[in-house]
C-alpha positions in Angstrom: 176.3 96.4 96.5 177.0 99.6 97.9 174.3 101.3 100.0 173.5 104.8 99.9 173.0 105.9 103.5 171.3 109.2 102.9 168.3 107.5 101.1 165.3 107.7 103.0 161.8 106.4 101.5 158.8 108.5 102.2 157.0 105.0 102.4 157.5 101.4 101.6 155.2 99.8 98.3 153.6 97.7 100.7 152.0 100.7 102.9 150.6 102.2 99.8 148.9 99.0 98.6 147.5 98.6 102.0 146.0 102.0 101.8 144.5 101.4 98.3 142.8 98.0 99.4 141.5 99.8 102.5 139.8 102.5 100.7 138.3 100.1 98.3 136.3 98.1 101.1 133.1 99.1 102.2 132.6 101.6 105.1 134.6 104.6 106.1 138.1 105.4 104.7 141.0 104.5 106.9 143.4 107.0 105.6 142.2 109.6 108.2 142.7 107.4 110.9 146.3 106.6 109.7 146.8 110.3 109.3 145.5 111.3 112.7 147.8 108.7 114.2 150.7 109.6 112.4 150.0 113.3 114.1 149.7 111.9 117.3 146.1 112.3 117.9 143.6 109.5 118.4 140.5 108.9 116.5 137.1 107.1 117.2 136.6 103.6 115.8 134.6 102.6 112.8 133.8 106.2 112.2 132.1 109.1 114.0 130.0 107.2 116.6 128.7 104.3 114.4 128.0 101.1 116.2 130.8 98.9 115.8 128.7 95.8 115.2 126.5 97.0 112.5 127.0 98.1 108.9 125.7 101.6 107.5 123.1 100.1 105.7 122.0 98.2 108.7 121.2 101.0 111.0 117.7 101.8 112.0 115.7 103.9 109.8 114.4 107.1 111.7 112.0 109.6 110.4 113.0 113.2 111.1 109.2 114.2 111.1 108.5 111.7 113.6 110.7 113.6 116.5 108.9 115.7 118.8 110.1 119.2 118.9 109.7 121.8 121.5 107.8 125.1 120.5 109.0 128.6 120.9 108.5 128.8 124.8 110.3 125.3 125.0 107.1 123.3 126.0 106.0 120.3 124.4 102.5 121.1 124.9 101.8 121.5 121.0 103.4 118.2 120.4 101.2 116.4 123.0 98.1 118.4 121.3 98.8 117.2 117.8 99.3 113.6 118.9 95.8 113.7 121.1 94.3 115.3 117.9 95.6 112.3 115.6 93.5 110.0 118.1 90.4 112.0 118.3 90.4 112.4 114.5 90.6 108.6 114.1 87.9 108.1 116.5 85.8 110.4 114.6 85.8 108.8 111.3 84.1 105.6 113.2 80.3 105.7 112.6 78.3 106.5 115.8 75.5 104.4 114.6 74.9 101.5 116.6 75.7 98.3 114.1 74.8 94.6 114.5 78.2 93.2 115.4 79.6 89.7 115.8 80.1 89.5 119.7 81.1 86.0 119.3 84.2 85.6 117.5 86.5 82.7 116.6 89.8 83.8 115.4 92.7 81.7 113.8 95.8 83.8 114.0 98.3 82.1 111.3 102.0 83.3 111.9 104.4 83.1 108.9 107.6 81.6 110.7 109.9 81.2 107.6 113.4 82.4 107.3 112.2 85.8 105.9 111.4 86.1 109.8 115.1 86.8 110.3 115.3 89.9 108.1 116.6 93.2 110.1 114.2 95.8 108.3 112.3 96.0 111.7 115.0 96.1 114.8 116.3 94.1 115.9 114.4 91.4 113.7 110.8 91.0 112.3 110.6 87.8 114.6 111.2 89.8 117.8 108.8 92.7 116.4 106.2 90.5 115.7 106.0 88.4 118.9 106.2 91.5 121.0 103.2 92.9 119.2 101.2 89.6 119.4 101.5 89.5 123.0 100.0 93.1 123.5 97.4 92.1 120.6 96.0 89.1 122.5 95.5 91.0 125.7 93.6 93.7 123.9 91.7 91.4 121.7 90.3 89.3 124.7 89.5 92.5 126.4 87.4 94.0 123.8 85.9 90.6 122.6 85.3 88.6 126.0 83.2 86.1 124.3 85.9 85.4 121.6 88.4 82.5 120.9 91.7 82.3 119.5 93.8 79.7 118.0 97.4 80.1 116.5 98.9 78.2 113.6 102.5 78.6 112.4 104.0 78.3 108.8 107.6 76.9 108.3 109.2 74.4 106.1 106.2 74.4 103.7 104.1 72.9 106.3 101.4 74.0 108.9 101.1 73.3 112.5 98.6 74.2 115.3 100.7 75.9 118.0 97.7 76.8 120.2 94.1 75.1 119.7 91.0 77.4 119.6 90.4 78.5 123.4 89.5 81.3 125.4 92.3 81.5 127.8 94.8 84.5 126.9 97.3 83.3 129.7 97.7 80.1 127.7 98.5 81.8 124.5 101.1 84.3 126.2 102.8 81.6 127.7 103.1 79.8 124.6 104.1 83.0 122.6 106.7 83.4 125.4 108.7 80.3 124.5 110.8 81.1 121.5 112.6 77.6 121.3 109.1 76.4 119.8 109.1 79.5 117.4 112.2 79.4 115.3 111.9 80.5 111.8 112.9 78.1 109.4 112.3 77.3 105.7 109.4 78.3 103.2 105.7 79.0 104.3 102.8 77.3 102.6 99.6 79.6 102.6 97.5 77.0 101.6 98.2 74.4 104.0 97.5 77.0 106.7 94.5 78.1 105.3 93.2 74.5 104.9 94.1 73.7 108.5 92.3 77.0 109.7 89.0 75.9 107.5 89.4 72.3 109.4 89.6 73.8 112.6 86.4 76.0 112.2 84.2 73.2 110.5 82.4 72.3 113.5 81.5 76.0 114.9 78.1 77.3 114.6 77.2 80.0 112.0 76.1 82.4 114.6 79.7 83.2 115.5 82.2 85.0 113.4 84.8 82.9 111.7 87.9 85.2 111.0 91.6 84.3 110.0 94.4 87.1 110.8 97.4 86.1 108.5 100.9 87.5 109.1 102.7 87.1 105.9 106.6 87.7 105.7 107.6 86.1 102.8 107.2 87.2 99.2 105.9 84.0 97.8 104.1 80.6 99.1 105.4 77.2 98.7 102.1 75.3 98.2 101.6 71.4 97.5 101.0 70.1 93.9 97.9 68.3 93.2 94.2 68.9 92.2 93.6 71.0 95.3 95.0 74.4 94.6 94.9 77.5 96.7 92.3 79.0 94.5 90.1 75.9 95.4 90.8 76.8 98.8 89.7 80.2 98.5 86.3 79.5 97.2 86.0 77.2 100.2 86.6 80.1 102.5 84.1 82.2 100.6 81.1 79.4 100.9 82.1 78.9 104.6 81.9 82.7 105.1 85.6 82.7 106.9 86.4 86.3 106.9 90.2 86.5 106.3 92.6 89.4 107.1 96.1 89.5 105.9 99.0 91.8 106.9 102.2 91.6 104.8 105.4 92.7 106.0 107.5 92.5 102.7 104.9 93.7 100.0 101.8 93.1 98.4 101.2 89.9 96.7 98.4 89.2 94.3 96.9 86.2 95.9 96.9 87.6 99.1 95.1 90.7 97.9 92.4 88.5 96.1 91.9 86.3 99.4 91.1 89.4 101.5 88.7 91.0 99.1 86.8 87.8 98.1 86.2 86.7 101.8 85.5 90.6 102.9 88.5 90.9 105.1 91.1 93.6 104.8 94.7 93.7 103.0 97.6 95.9 104.3 101.5 96.1 103.7 103.3 97.6 107.0 105.6 100.4 105.8 107.1 100.6 109.3 106.6 99.4 113.1 104.0 101.9 113.9 102.0 101.1 110.6 102.4 97.4 111.7 100.9 97.8 114.8 97.9 99.9 113.4 97.2 97.4 110.8 97.1 94.7 113.4 94.8 96.7 115.9 92.4 97.5 113.2 91.2 93.9 113.4 90.5 93.9 117.2 86.9 95.6 117.2 84.0 93.2 116.2 83.2 93.1 112.4 79.7 94.4 111.3 77.3 91.7 110.3 76.3 92.2 106.4 73.0 90.8 105.0 74.8 89.0 102.2 77.9 88.9 100.3 76.4 90.1 97.1 75.1 93.1 98.8 77.0 94.0 101.8 74.3 96.3 103.4 75.0 96.9 107.2 72.2 97.3 109.4 71.7 98.8 112.7 70.8 96.7 115.8 67.2 98.4 116.5 66.4 97.9 112.8 66.9 94.2 113.0 64.7 93.9 116.1 62.0 96.4 114.9 62.1 94.3 111.5 62.0 90.9 113.3 63.3 89.4 109.9 60.4 90.3 107.9 62.2 92.8 105.6 61.7 96.4 104.5 63.8 98.1 107.2 66.7 98.4 104.7 65.1 99.3 101.7 63.6 96.2 100.3 66.5 93.9 101.6 65.5 91.1 103.8 66.9 92.0 107.3 68.2 89.2 109.6 66.2 88.2 112.8 67.4 88.8 116.0 68.8 85.3 116.6 68.5 83.6 120.0 71.4 81.4 121.4 71.3 78.9 124.3 74.1 79.9 126.9 74.8 78.6 130.2 76.6 80.3 133.5 78.6 77.7 135.1 79.3 77.0 138.8 82.9 77.9 140.0 84.3 75.1 141.8 86.7 75.9 144.9 90.3 75.2 144.8 90.3 72.1 146.7 91.4 68.5 145.2 92.3 67.9 142.0 89.6 66.5 139.6 89.6 65.2 135.7 88.8 68.1 133.5 86.6 67.4 130.1 88.4 69.8 127.8 92.1 68.5 128.2 91.6 65.2 130.3 94.1 66.3 133.1 93.9 66.5 136.7 93.5 70.4 137.7 92.5 72.2 140.7 89.6 74.5 140.6 87.6 75.3 137.5 83.7 75.3 136.2 80.8 72.9 136.2 78.6 73.0 132.9 75.2 73.8 134.0 73.5 71.2 131.4 75.9 68.1 131.8 77.8 68.7 134.8 81.1 68.4 133.1 84.4 70.2 134.5 85.6 73.0 132.6 89.0 74.7 132.9 88.1 78.2 131.8 85.1 80.2 130.3 84.2 81.4 127.7 84.2 77.9 126.0 82.3 75.3 124.5 81.4 72.2 126.4 83.3 69.2 125.2 80.4 66.8 125.9 77.2 68.8 125.3 78.3 71.5 123.3 76.7 74.3 125.2 78.3 77.6 125.1 79.6 78.4 128.9 80.1 81.9 129.6 80.2 84.1 132.7 78.1 87.2 133.1 80.9 89.8 133.2 81.7 88.3 129.7 78.5 88.9 128.6 77.9 92.2 129.8 81.1 93.5 128.5 80.4 92.1 125.0 77.9 94.8 124.6 80.4 97.8 124.4 80.5 97.7 120.6 76.9 97.5 120.1 76.0 100.5 121.9 79.0 102.9 121.7 79.5 106.2 123.6 78.7 109.0 121.4 81.5 111.2 120.5 82.0 114.4 122.7 81.6 117.8 121.3 84.3 120.3 121.3 83.7 123.2 123.4 84.9 126.5 122.2 85.8 129.4 123.8 82.8 131.2 123.0 80.4 128.2 124.4 82.6 127.7 127.4 82.4 131.6 128.5 78.8 131.7 127.8 77.6 128.5 129.3 77.2 127.8 133.3 79.1 124.5 133.5 81.7 123.6 136.1 85.3 124.5 136.2 86.5 121.0 136.8 86.2 117.9 134.9 83.2 115.7 135.6 85.2 112.4 135.6 88.6 113.1 137.5 87.7 116.6 139.0 90.7 118.3 137.6 90.6 122.2 136.9 90.1 123.2 133.4 92.8 125.8 131.8 92.0 129.3 132.4 90.2 130.8 129.6 92.3 134.0 130.1 95.3 132.1 128.8 93.2 130.5 125.7 92.5 134.5 124.7 96.1 135.2 125.0 96.9 132.6 122.4 98.7 130.2 124.5 96.5 127.1 123.6 95.0 127.1 120.1 92.7 124.8 118.5 94.5 122.1 116.2 92.9 119.3 114.2 89.9 119.2 116.6 91.7 119.3 120.2 89.3 121.7 122.3 91.0 125.2 122.9 89.6 125.2 126.2 90.4 121.5 127.2 86.9 120.6 127.6 84.7 117.7 125.9 80.8 117.7 126.5 78.4 114.8 126.1 75.4 115.8 124.3 73.0 113.7 126.4 74.1 114.6 130.1 75.9 118.1 129.3 78.9 117.2 131.4 82.3 118.7 130.4 85.3 116.3 130.6 89.0 116.6 130.1 91.1 115.3 127.1 92.4 112.3 129.2 89.1 111.3 130.5 87.4 111.7 127.0 89.9 109.2 125.5 89.6 106.8 128.6 86.0 106.5 128.4 85.6 105.7 124.8 88.6 103.4 124.4 88.6 101.6 127.8 85.3 102.6 130.0 83.0 102.5 127.0 80.3 104.2 129.6 79.7 107.7 130.0 79.8 108.4 133.7 77.5 111.5 133.5 74.7 109.4 131.8 75.1 106.2 134.0 74.0 108.3 137.0 
């Protein structure tokens, strides 16, 4: 067959088919890359600056309004002031009335470790984000609840397992949460089995303590066992046992989860993003207020309860709770000498504490003695537990007129740092925004001392004692 030597095709049929198939695939088109290669120019792989190991729909969600931006002068002062104002506004919503709170708390943390924990809507996965938050949560929880105890229950493969028994040692809990080999997500969760196990672990605890359950639920359904006992039966048992249940959902709202939280007096929330998830978890750290009854949840103050003495009349006809007395013991700390057998674990360990009633050796405090049942605490733990019974009153925002007329100090009473010059305030450099003082001063109503914004947040969030009033 004769061949036409002048015939020069523009492209083969195979190349055209390849182009069509590549365009039909998800992701950026490959025509631009081939055209650039033909023109002798190099192109970036997988599009403009995209992660080669991640698809477009797996990219991390970014909110443009959360990005801190500079003001007209190129300073971040306005952004910092707005963040401080957000914290002050949140604290201002809290009541300053001293309430009767449950300073002795027993909390079971139920963690959903189903396959849904491997979802990537939180980067890198829900599992990694939750573990990171739980480590910080445990440290903060024990800092604000020194007399409390925490236990951890995990849900996976339609079963429940006690990962950490109820105890008051945060280091033991953190070491378990750091071992990811024991926390591999798998299967489906069973909410009913987890609640039954948590209720059984609290059956021996006294009614004077606050019994609570915090559930971090990742799935959108629960695989409960068949039988005469249903999750609604377990819910009635929780209500009768006065076990407060808080639930934080990661995927969406589930009707049974909301019912459990509402009937037991807890809180239910759905995390919208990572910061919102942290806010929902941190809302459960402060001790809950004690209510008179489940039918009429009237909260009363400590002074009203002590003045009433349980005789009623202080709450508008409702019977006020009397100031209950609890038996506690202060242990004797043992030196780090030879190893002796402890009563709580049955192991040979160095150091420890001696129960003042029966003389049994305990590993850590606060705890309940395994032999005589006495609650063993240390005096620093008992002193720190009164932070939320008598909170520090919110400091007043000092306006420009008050700062110029008052004969106050020009430095902070807490850290001795100089306050901003009032002339710059008049020039409009620092304006008031959402409760942030334009003068940078916050005054205590009792001792009349002025504090800066950093000391104000430190006193109310960490120190829980006004330095001026303490003198």
